[in-house]
C-alpha positions, 0 to 999 in steps of 0.5 A, spaced: 230 099 293 233 097 286 232 091 282 237 086 283 240 081 279 239 073 280 243 072 287 249 067 286 248 063 293 254 059 293 253 056 300 245 055 299 242 048 301 239 044 295 233 040 297 229 035 293 222 035 293 219 031 299 218 024 297 223 025 291 223 029 285 217 028 281 217 028 273 209 026 272 203 029 275 201 027 282 194 024 283 189 029 283 183 030 279 183 032 271 183 040 269 176 043 268 178 046 261 184 047 257 185 054 257 179 056 261 178 059 268 181 055 273 182 055 281 178 058 286 175 063 280 171 057 278 167 057 285 161 061 288 158 061 281 164 061 277 167 067 273 165 068 266 167 076 265 163 079 259 161 073 256 155 073 251 156 081 251 158 086 246 165 086 244 168 093 243 176 095 241 180 100 245 187 103 244 186 108 250 184 108 257 179 113 255 176 108 250 176 103 256 172 107 260 167 110 255 166 102 253 164 101 261 160 107 261 156 106 255 153 100 257 146 099 259 147 098 266 153 097 270 152 089 270 151 089 262 156 084 260 162 087 255 168 084 252 173 090 251 179 088 246 185 092 248 191 094 244 197 099 244 199 103 250 195 105 255 198 111 259 196 117 263 196 122 257 190 118 254 186 116 260 181 120 262 175 120 267 168 118 263 162 119 267 155 115 266 150 111 270 154 104 268 161 106 271 165 110 276 172 111 273 178 116 274 183 119 270 189 116 274 188 109 273 183 104 269 178 104 274 173 097 275 169 100 280 162 098 282 161 094 276 160 086 274 161 082 268 167 085 264 173 082 260 179 086 258 183 082 254 190 084 250 190 083 242 194 085 236 201 086 238 200 087 245 196 091 250 201 095 255 199 099 261 204 104 262 205 107 269 198 106 269 195 101 274 188 097 274 184 098 280 178 093 281 173 095 287 166 093 289 166 089 283 165 082 281 165 077 275 172 080 272 177 077 267 183 080 265 187 077 260 193 078 256 196 085 258 202 088 260 202 092 266 209 096 268 212 101 272 206 103 276 208 108 282 205 110 289 210 116 289 214 120 284 211 122 278 206 120 275 202 116 280 197 111 279 193 106 283 197 106 290 203 103 286 200 097 285 200 094 278 193 090 279 189 092 286 183 089 288 179 091 294 172 092 298 168 087 296 171 084 290 168 077 288 170 072 282 176 075 278 180 071 273 187 074 272 191 070 266 197 071 262 199 077 264 206 081 265 206 085 271 213 088 272 216 094 276 223 097 276 225 097 283 222 097 290 218 101 295 224 106 295 224 107 288 216 109 288 213 102 287 209 098 291 205 091 290 204 087 283 198 084 285 195 086 291 188 084 294 185 087 301 179 089 304 174 083 303 176 079 296 174 072 295 174 067 289 180 070 285 185 066 280 192 068 278 194 064 272 200 064 267 203 070 269 210 073 270 211 078 276 218 081 276 223 086 278 219 088 284 220 089 291 213 086 293 210 081 289 203 082 292 199 081 298 192 078 301 190 082 306 193 089 308 194 088 315 194 083 321 186 085 322 185 084 314 184 077 314 177 077 311 180 075 304 179 068 302 180 063 296 185 065 292 189 060 287 196 062 284 198 057 279 203 056 273 206 063 274 213 066 274 216 070 279 223 073 278 227 078 282 222 079 287 224 081 294 218 079 298 211 077 298 210 072 293 205 072 296 204 075 303 198 071 306 194 074 312 188 069 314 184 066 308 186 060 304 191 060 298 192 054 293 199 055 290 202 050 285 206 049 279 209 056 280 217 058 278 220 062 283 227 065 281 231 070 285 226 071 291 231 076 295 229 076 302 223 072 303 217 068 299 211 065 300 209 069 307 203 065 311 201 069 317 195 071 321 192 064 321 193 064 313 193 057 310 197 055 304 197 049 300 204 049 296 204 043 291 209 042 286 213 049 285 220 050 283 224 055 287 231 057 285 237 061 287 232 064 293 232 065 300 227 063 305 222 061 300 216 059 305 214 061 312 212 066 317 216 072 316 216 079 320 210 077 325 209 073 331 202 071 328 203 064 325 201 062 319 200 055 316 202 051 310 201 044 307 207 042 302 208 036 297 212 035 291 216 042 291 223 042 289 228 047 292 234 048 288 240 052 291 235 055 296 238 058 303 234 058 309 236 063 315 235 061 322 229 062 326 227 067 331 220 070 334 218 073 328 222 070 323 220 062 322 222 059 315 219 053 313 226 050 311 231 047 310 226 041 310 219 044 309 214 039 312 206 040 313 203 043 319 196 044 317 191 040 311 188 044 306 182 041 302 181 044 295 174 044 292 175 044 285 179 039 279 186 041 277 192 037 275 199 038 277 205 038 273 211 035 275 215 040 279 222 038 275 218 040 269 215 047 272 221 051 269 220 049 262 213 049 262 212 056 266 217 059 261 214 057 255 207 059 257 206 065 262 206 072 261 202 076 255 203 075 248 204 068 249 198 065 245 195 064 251 198 057 251 197 053 257 200 046 260 196 040 258 197 037 265 203 033 262 208 039 261 207 040 254 204 047 252 198 047 249 193 052 245 187 053 248 181 049 246 175 053 243 170 051 248 170 048 255 170 040 255 169 035 261 174 030 262 173 024 266 178 024 273 184 021 272 185 019 279 180 018 285 178 025 287 181 027 294 177 023 300 178 029 305 172 034 305 172 040 302 173 046 306 167 049 309 166 057 308 167 061 314 161 062 319 157 056 317 158 049 313 154 051 307 159 050 301 160 056 296 153 055 291 153 055 284 149 061 280 149 068 281 147 071 288 142 076 287 142 079 293 149 083 291 147 090 289 139 089 292 136 092 297 135 090 304 130 092 311 127 088 316 125 089 324 129 092 329 136 091 329 141 090 334 146 096 336 152 096 331 149 092 326 146 093 319 141 090 314 146 092 309 151 087 312 147 081 309 148 083 302 155 085 302 158 079 300 162 079 307 162 074 312 165 078 317 159 083 318 152 081 320 145 083 322 142 081 328 135 083 331 134 087 337 131 081 340 132 073 339 127 073 333 126 078 328 125 079 320 131 080 315 129 082 307 132 082 301 128 087 296 129 089 288 126 094 284 123 089 279 120 083 280 125 077 281 125 070 280 127 066 287 127 059 288 133 058 293 136 062 299 142 061 303 142 064 310 149 064 313 151 065 320 157 069 323 163 066 326 161 064 333 154 064 332 153 058 328 147 054 330 143 059 334 137 060 329 132 055 331 125 055 327 124 060 321 119 062 316 121 064 309 115 069 306 113 073 300 114 080 302 110 082 297 104 078 299 106 075 306 105 068 303 109 063 306 114 060 302 117 055 306 118 053 314 123 049 317 129 050 322 136 052 322 141 056 317 143 054 311 140 052 304 133 053 303 129 051 297 122 052 295 118 053 288 120 059 284 117 065 286 117 072 282 117 077 287 120 084 289 121 082 296 123 076 300 123 075 308 127 071 312 123 071 319 126 068 325 121 065 330 125 062 335 133 062 337 137 059 342 141 066 343 141 073 339 142 070 331 147 074 327 146 073 320 152 074 316 149 073 309 142 072 306 144 070 299 138 069 294 138 065 287 134 064 281 135 056 282 
């Protein structure tokens, strides 16, 4: 479909924010750092990108790939400053031990600790998408990605401007402009798509426009393992649907400005939970609900403004939240943040969102502010929420701090149950797991070089929590017992340098299912 002009909805229903139009920040915690990473990308150890690594410049796609491939390893931190226009003509595949690239896209595959940031007069990825796969700790900032196609010529990245899939963790996309020139029948797909096990992502201060599809979290009703996504201070303009589409998982959506959502907006379905706070919706249709499915989703709403919004009648597979949206779930947020009043969202988002805006952010009082030189730790302006933070699926242990050393390591153990894998305990996914052949057994994480470990987290799969009884934690190199106890969760012990650590289950009330065996230095 072709892009549409803003709709003139003369018969639309105008609804004010629940509780009235708010012009000041609602009670909430203070923001972590002006201009710094925010939202769910601050969790699970945080997102630092290439901080502390070498800074290189690139003006072609080939140069970006070369910078990735010239690193000492696939996890060596690097900051790539990009300028000019990146397109098919200057983007080739580059080979190396620290990269896995492709000629038809910017490929961030099987790597970590990378920042890509636009500099100078701007960085434009023209008809060339950015693809993140099997990677972690990535920052993309201050770039424009436009007119990426999945059909026609040239094609790139399945038609997604930015796409993430297959065990991706901790990505911050900030101050970007993502745009198309039409919908699927014109060759385009989504502007911001996440699927197949993506977690801890923030999209902030972005412009998304002129597309049939804004973006999705989960590619099908069975792809519900994606989780913990934040969208804030983004501008969505002339989008037909998916702002975003959520299948399973939890999303926090606040202080976004939506104009001309032509068919539907935030589509929470298949058990997804969305917290929708202080957004401004204008000249749009069915901006929140469960659409195109009978698999229900849920939302918690507060402080939103619905300006000239039309709500259609409900049916079995079309359930708008309006015309008077009310909450049907509760969603607790584990990180600090501020809310701009919804009434000033159009002005603050217009002033700050998108590439080449000087990376300005809101100061929490609807005033554009240049990013600070470094993190600050302001005191909370109001009491913290009293509701508990959300539990991680498959257990009650919250996201830890630090780097999970199991990601990218090896694993083995005693005889495993049919259909399970040793590798499932180190893939970052709570939907896969290892089970012993009986009710007891061992599972190990191992490295090629000695690694210091002082803390592990054992996460049981959904439906199997509480089955693990007594355990021993062993130094796999020497057989020494590091800790004994009972039950899954966080286990600490004296820091030990080893190449292999073993979790031995010596009793259980059923066949255990270990979804993740996480290891940490501290």
